[in-house]
N, C-alpha and C positions, 0 to 999 in steps of 0.2 A: 429457764431456756437458754440463757446465756452460757450459764454452766454445762448444760448439754451440748450446745455449740461447740464451746470450745474444749471438751473432753472429746468431741466426736472429731474434730479437726485435728486435735493431739494425736489421735488413734490412727487416724487418716494418716496423717504427716510421718507418724512413727513408722506405720507399716511402708509406705513410700522411700524414707529415707534407707529402711533396713532393706529391701528388695533391690533398691538400686546398689546398695553395697555388695549383697550377694552377687548380684550381675557383674558387677566390676570386679570380685575378688575371683569368681569362678571363671570368666575370660581371661585375666590378667595371669592367675595361675595355670593354665591351659596354655596361653600364648608362651610361656615361661617355661613349662615343661617342653612344649615343641621345640623351641630354641635349643633348649639345653639336648635332646635327644637328637637332634639334628647336627648339634655339634660334637657328641659323642660318637654318633654313627662314622662321622667324618674322620674324626681323629684314630678313632679304630680301624678304618681302610687305609689311612694313610700309613698306619702303625705294620699293620696286616701287608700292604703291597712293599714297604720297604724290606720286611723280611721276604717276600715273596722273589722279591726284584734280587736277592743274594743267592737264589737258588736253594733257598733252606728245605730242609727235611720234614717229614709228617712231626715227627717230636718238638722240631723247633716252633713250628705254628702252632701245636699244642701248647707248648710252655708259653708263648703270647697270649692265646687268649685265656690261657689260667692266670697269667700276670694283669692282664685287662681286667679280669672278673674279680680278683683281689684287690684292685685297686679302687673298683667300684663296688663294694660291699652290699649298699642298697638299691643298686642299679641291678636289671639282668642284661647280660649281653649276649646273645646267640648268633653264631655264624652258621647259616644255613647254606649248604651247596646245592648249586644249581646243576641241571642235567649233564650242560658239558662238563663241568667239573667231575661228577659222578662218573661218568664214561670213562674220562681219563685216568683219574686217581683213585675211583672207589669212592664209597657212601661213610657215613659217619652214624656210628649206632643211636638209634631212635627217628634219625632224620626221615627216613622213608614215611613214617608212619605219622610226622611233624608235617610235611609236603601234602600228604595226602587229607588228614584232618583239618588242618588250617586254611579255610577259604579266602582270609586276607593274605597269606602267603602266596597261596596259588595265585590269586590275581596280582599280587607284585611280581611274580617270576613270568607271567605271562603278558602284562601291560607293559613292565619297565618303569613302572611310575610308582614314587614313592606314596606311603600311606600312614594314618596316624590314625587312632583310636582310643577312646577312653576305655579301659577295662579294669575294673574290680578296683578302683582307688589307684590307677596306674594308667599314665598315657604310654602306649605302645606304639613306637615308631618302626616303619621297615621302610630300609634303605637298601634298593637295587644295585649292586655291584654289577656294571656294564662293560662289555670285553670293548678293550681300547684297541688300534692298531698294537701298541706296543704289548700288551697281554696276548696278543694274538700269537706270537712268538713262541711263547711256551704252551698256553692252551691251545692245540693245534686243533682240537676236535672242535672248538667255539667259534665264530665268526664275530667281526666288529659289529657290535650293537647288542650282542645276545648276552643274557643274565647269567654272570656265573655264580652268582650266591646273592644272597639278602642278608643283610646285618640288622636284626632285631634288638631294638633297646627299649626297655621298659623301664620309664621314670617314674618313681613313686611321688605322688601329688601331694602328701602331706608333708614332704619335706620343704617343698616352694610355697605352702599356703602360709606358713609362720611369718616370712617377712613380710608378706603382702598384708596380713591381718594386722601387724604390728604399727604399718603405716595407716591402712583404712579405717580401724576401730578407731583412734582419734578423731580421725575426720570424721567419721560418724558421727561420733557424739558431739562433736562441735556443732556440726549442721544440726543435729537434733537438738541442739540448747538454744542456737540462734532461731528455730523454729518456735520455741516454747517462746523466747523473748518476745518475737515478733507478734505470736498470738495474744 
């Protein structure tokens, strides 16, 4: 009976420690991915904005987007034009279909609020680029507050899981070992 109680306690404890670890790991990885996606989208916007302020042409902007993608090979970064930019400067190949088929993207364009979701092992973050008074000088078909575009960043979760697991696994085994000693 004591052996049965000990083994049952051990099993229950192992399951509790493991589920706590998994819960902590997934939450921490998601938080890290969210922070990373926000940081990248803001950096992309700042780079993009600095190029646009200089009055750059389409090929210079394309070069910037290509350079950003080359610097982040495991991440996906897409800049989707909004309706005011499309009206004034034209559309990009494939973006009409993207805006029509992607419900989350359509919602960000409509609401002007950022959005994130887990999608196929990646955290996908959508950052709306809103028209400021300074932007309205060049983007004449847009009103202040309109969404001129959306920066879509996909962060792979697997790259962020390794550092968390390196910390959490030893702690999990330590907790499990302490429970065994206490039992």
